[in-house]
N, C-alpha and C positions, 0 to 999 in steps of 0.2 A: 054357763053363759058368762061372758066377760062384758064388762061395761068400761067404756073408754071416755074420759072427760078431759077435754082440752081447756087450757086457759093461757092468758098472756098476750092475746091479740090486742089490737088497737091502732090508733092513728099515729103515724110518725113521719118526720120530714125525711126526704132523701138524704142518704148518708148516715141516717141513724141506726139504732139497733133495737131488737126486740128478742125476748126469750120466751119461746112457747113451751108449755108443759103439757104432758098427757099422763094422767093417773089412771091405773087400771084396777079393777076389782079382781078378786080371786088370788089363790095362793100359788098359782103355777106360772106367774108372770116371768120368772127367770128362765122359763123354757121357750118364751115367745120370741120370734123375730118381729122387729117393730119397724114401721115405715112412717114417713110423712108424705102426703100428697097435697096438691092444692088445685083449686079450680077458680079461674078467673070468669068474670061475666061473659057469656057467650062462647066460652071455650070449654074443651073437654078437660076432665080431671087429669092432671099430670104428676109424674113421680118427682119427688124432691130429694128425699134422702132416705137411707135404710141402715139398719143395724142388726147384727145377729144377736143371738140369745145371750152371749157373754159380754158383748161390747167390744169384742176384739177385731171385728170386721165392720167397716162402714163402706158406704157407696153414695155417690152424690150425682145429681143431674149436672151436666156441663154448665147450665146456666147458673148454678149456685155454688159451684166448686170454688173453694178459696174464700167464700164469704159466709157460708152457713156451716154449722157443726152439729152433728147429732151425737147424743150421748145417752146414757141410761144409768139408773140407780136401782138395782134389783131390790135392794133392802126397802126401798120406797115405792116399789111398783110404779116406777115413773120413767119416762122417756122425755128428752128435751130436745129442742131445736134452737140454737143460738144463731140468730140472724143479724149479720153486720153489714155495713155498706150497703144498706137497702136502697132499692131503686124503685121508681113508680111501676115498673113492670112486675115487681114482686106482689102487687096488689092481688089478693085473692082470699077465698076462704080455704083455711089450712086444716087438713084432716090428718088425725092419727089413726094408724091401722095396726092390727096385731094378727100374726100368723101363729097358729098353735103347734106347728110341727116343723121339723127341718133344722138344719145346722148352719144355714147360710144367711145371707141377707137376700131380699127379694125386691124386685123393682116393678112388677106388673100388679095392677090393682086387683086382678082376679086371683092372685095368689094369696091374698089376705082373707081372713075369716071374720074379723070384727072391725067395726069402724066407729069413730067418735062422731059427735054432732057437728064438729067444725068450729073454728074460731076466725073471725074476720081480721084480716091484716090489710090496712090501707096505708100506702106510702104516697105522700104528697110531694109534688115537684117544687 
């Protein structure tokens, strides 16, 4: 069983930045594909960014491309989401997800095996 713990959320003004972190338990983190998703009030959970096991491949939703950067540090069992130029529409609960198999990045929520509890990001206008 893998546990994922997110941190780094908070309240920020539009145009500001936040860096989310997700730390995973377990010794096989380096094999996992990782992803970030978000869910705003009254909306479905949506894909934000994904990274493959090595960090060599990444993919972003169009809505965050050029503003957000996903990265990972396998030595620390951690994945990060650097969020710049934040907009009010980025307000949501952000979730970290892990997939225990596969060589690629994954963009659908049902492709992931483990989820964190989420961290709130609020962007004020």
